[in-house]
C-alpha positions in Angstrom: 6.6 -22.6 -30.5 3.8 -21.6 -32.9 3.0 -23.9 -35.9 1.8 -22.3 -39.1 0.7 -24.3 -42.2 4.2 -25.0 -43.4 6.6 -24.3 -40.6 7.1 -23.6 -36.9 7.9 -20.1 -35.7 10.3 -20.0 -32.8 9.3 -18.1 -29.7 11.1 -14.8 -29.6 11.9 -14.7 -25.9 12.5 -18.4 -25.3 14.7 -19.1 -22.2 14.7 -15.5 -21.2 13.7 -14.2 -17.7 12.0 -10.8 -17.3 11.0 -8.5 -14.5 8.0 -6.2 -15.2 7.1 -3.6 -12.7 3.6 -2.2 -12.4 2.5 -5.6 -13.8 -0.7 -6.0 -12.0 -2.8 -4.3 -14.7 -2.7 -2.1 -17.7 0.5 -1.8 -19.8 2.6 -3.9 -17.4 0.2 -6.8 -17.4 -0.1 -6.7 -21.2 3.7 -6.8 -21.5 4.0 -9.6 -19.1 1.4 -11.7 -21.0 3.0 -10.9 -24.3 6.4 -11.9 -22.9 5.1 -15.2 -21.6 3.4 -16.0 -25.0 6.9 -15.6 -26.5 8.4 -18.1 -24.1 9.8 -15.8 -21.3 9.5 -16.5 -17.6 8.2 -13.3 -16.0 8.3 -11.8 -12.5 5.4 -9.5 -12.2 5.9 -6.8 -9.6 3.5 -4.3 -8.0 2.2 -2.9 -4.8 -1.2 -4.7 -4.6 -1.0 -8.4 -3.8 -4.5 -9.3 -5.0 -3.9 -7.8 -8.4 -0.5 -9.4 -8.7 -1.8 -12.9 -7.9 -4.5 -12.4 -10.5 -1.9 -11.1 -13.0 0.4 -14.0 -12.4 -2.5 -16.4 -13.0 -3.2 -14.7 -16.3 0.4 -14.8 -17.3 0.4 -18.6 -16.7 2.8 -21.2 -15.3 5.8 -19.0 -16.2 4.6 -16.1 -14.1 5.8 -15.1 -10.6 4.0 -12.5 -8.4 6.3 -10.4 -6.2 4.8 -7.6 -4.1 7.2 -4.7 -4.3 7.1 -0.9 -4.3 9.9 0.4 -6.5 10.0 3.6 -4.4 11.3 1.4 -1.5 14.9 0.2 -1.8 14.3 -2.8 0.4 11.5 -3.9 -1.9 13.8 -3.6 -4.9 16.3 -6.0 -3.4 13.5 -8.3 -2.5 12.2 -8.3 -6.1 15.6 -9.0 -7.6 16.4 -11.8 -5.2 13.0 -13.4 -5.6 13.4 -13.4 -9.3 16.9 -15.0 -9.1 15.8 -17.6 -6.6 12.8 -18.6 -8.7 14.2 -18.4 -12.2 18.0 -18.4 -11.8 18.8 -15.4 -14.0 17.6 -12.0 -15.3 17.7 -11.0 -19.0 15.1 -8.3 -19.3 13.8 -5.4 -17.1 10.7 -3.4 -17.9 10.5 -0.3 -15.7 6.7 0.3 -16.1 5.6 1.3 -12.6 4.6 4.9 -12.4 2.4 7.5 -10.7 0.6 10.6 -12.0 -0.1 13.6 -9.8 -1.9 16.3 -11.7 -1.0 19.9 -11.1 0.9 23.1 -12.0 4.2 24.3 -10.5 2.1 26.3 -8.0 -0.6 23.8 -7.2 1.6 20.7 -6.7 2.6 19.9 -3.1 6.1 18.9 -2.1 4.6 15.4 -1.4 3.2 15.2 -4.9 6.6 16.0 -6.4 8.5 13.7 -4.2 6.1 10.7 -4.7 6.3 11.3 -8.5 10.1 11.4 -8.7 10.6 8.6 -6.1 8.6 6.2 -8.2 9.0 7.4 -11.8 12.7 8.3 -11.7 14.5 7.1 -8.5 12.7 3.7 -8.7 13.8 3.2 -12.3 17.4 4.2 -11.5 17.7 2.0 -8.4 16.0 -1.1 -9.9 18.1 -0.8 -13.1 21.3 -0.4 -10.9 20.3 -3.6 -9.0 19.7 -5.6 -12.2 22.7 -4.5 -14.2 25.2 -7.0 -12.6 22.8 -9.9 -13.4 22.4 -8.7 -17.0 26.2 -8.8 -17.3 26.3 -12.3 -15.9 23.7 -13.3 -18.5 26.0 -11.9 -21.2 23.8 -8.9 -21.9 20.2 -8.0 -21.9 17.5 -5.4 -22.4 16.2 -2.6 -20.1 12.9 -1.1 -21.4 11.7 2.1 -19.7 8.1 3.1 -20.1 8.3 6.9 -20.4 5.6 9.1 -21.9 5.0 11.3 -24.9 4.7 14.1 -22.2 8.4 13.5 -21.5 9.0 14.8 -25.0 6.3 17.5 -25.4 4.9 18.6 -22.0 1.2 19.3 -21.3 -1.0 21.5 -19.1 -1.4 20.5 -15.5 1.3 17.8 -15.7 4.4 19.5 -14.4 5.7 16.8 -12.1 4.7 13.9 -14.4 6.2 15.5 -17.6 9.4 16.4 -15.7 9.8 12.9 -14.4 9.2 11.3 -17.7 11.7 13.7 -19.3 14.2 12.5 -16.7 13.4 8.9 -17.6 14.1 9.6 -21.3 17.5 11.2 -20.5 18.3 8.4 -18.0 17.6 5.9 -20.9 20.0 7.7 -23.2 22.8 8.0 -20.7 22.6 4.4 -19.6 22.5 3.2 -23.2 25.9 4.9 -23.8 27.4 3.6 -20.6 26.3 -0.1 -21.0 26.3 -0.7 -24.8 29.9 -2.2 -24.6 28.4 -4.8 -22.2 25.7 -5.8 -24.7 23.1 -4.3 -22.4 20.6 -2.2 -24.4 18.4 0.5 -22.8 15.4 1.9 -24.7 12.3 3.9 -23.9 8.7 3.5 -25.0 6.8 6.8 -24.8 3.0 6.3 -25.0 0.3 8.9 -25.2 -3.0 8.2 -23.5 -3.6 4.5 -23.0 -6.7 3.0 -21.5 -5.5 1.9 -18.1 -6.5 2.2 -14.4 -4.2 5.2 -14.1 -6.1 7.1 -16.8 -9.5 5.9 -15.6 -8.8 7.4 -12.2 -9.2 10.9 -13.7 -12.9 10.2 -14.5 -13.1 12.3 -17.6 -16.6 13.3 -18.7 -17.6 12.4 -22.2 -16.8 15.9 -23.6 -13.3 15.9 -22.1 -12.8 12.3 -23.3 -13.7 13.3 -26.9 -11.5 16.4 -26.7 -8.5 14.3 -25.7 -9.3 11.6 -28.3 -9.2 14.3 -30.9 -5.6 15.1 -30.0 -4.7 11.6 -31.4 -4.9 11.5 -35.2 -5.6 7.8 -35.1 -8.9 8.7 -33.5 -8.7 6.6 -30.3 -6.8 6.1 -27.1 -4.2 3.4 -27.0 -4.7 -0.1 -25.6 -2.2 -1.8 -23.4 -1.6 -4.3 -26.2 -0.4 -1.5 -28.5 2.6 -1.0 -26.2 3.2 -4.7 -25.6 4.2 -5.6 -29.1 7.0 -3.0 -29.2 8.2 -4.2 -25.8 8.5 -7.8 -27.1 10.6 -6.5 -30.1 12.9 -4.5 -27.8 13.3 -7.4 -25.5 14.1 -9.8 -28.3 17.3 -10.5 -30.2 15.7 -8.8 -33.2 16.7 -5.4 -31.7 20.3 -6.1 -30.8 21.5 -3.0 -32.6 19.0 -0.7 -31.0 19.9 1.2 -27.9 19.3 4.7 -26.5 16.1 5.0 -28.7 12.8 6.6 -27.7 9.7 5.4 -29.4 6.5 7.5 -29.4 3.6 5.0 -29.5 0.9 7.6 -29.5 -1.6 7.3 -32.3 0.0 10.3 -34.0 -0.2 12.6 -30.9 3.4 13.9 -31.3 3.0 14.4 -35.1 0.9 17.5 -34.8 
């Protein structure tokens, strides 16, 4: 709990257990840290063990590192079981892991397409499916999918990525309808460009960077913490009447 001058603010996620995929860096790590600050115990999942161990250390004593690739069904089962064995329950799932393969419909390879959809869509579906029974056991819960503003608008040279994030948005809406009677909420956060390793890998020169910044009326790229605050709200009991929603967290990108 946090003490102010006159009273104590309760932690918004006290006694809750969360899984955050793609939690070794960027948006996933920021969400895991924010959840832990609000009292949650967090299983941080990703493919790179060294990053995960570092992330779990940054999350603190309520963090658990689980090496898992959401494109691998066996890893999904391992992640769910490790979380249950360590924490005893699951209340929140954040489907953040994702890949971005640039290209047009002609330039993308079959492998690019398959890798994109296996991680960005199939992984979200299969992990959500594995977690749903445990959310029911907990009496309800929250699934938060990290989509993209490109799932709403599209962009040049992003055919597979935009299509996959559009699928995540529709998966969110359909699941929200199916599971609302079980007090399981499903929502989607749709960022524009956020300063992460995924974005840094494209190595934009300064002219390209300034051009892309200019597409955001707020005048800057997002930071992982810009996404984490909304994720805390959607994971908390403050949002119990919100499901099937898509939130563009994009510095005004989609307002043009």
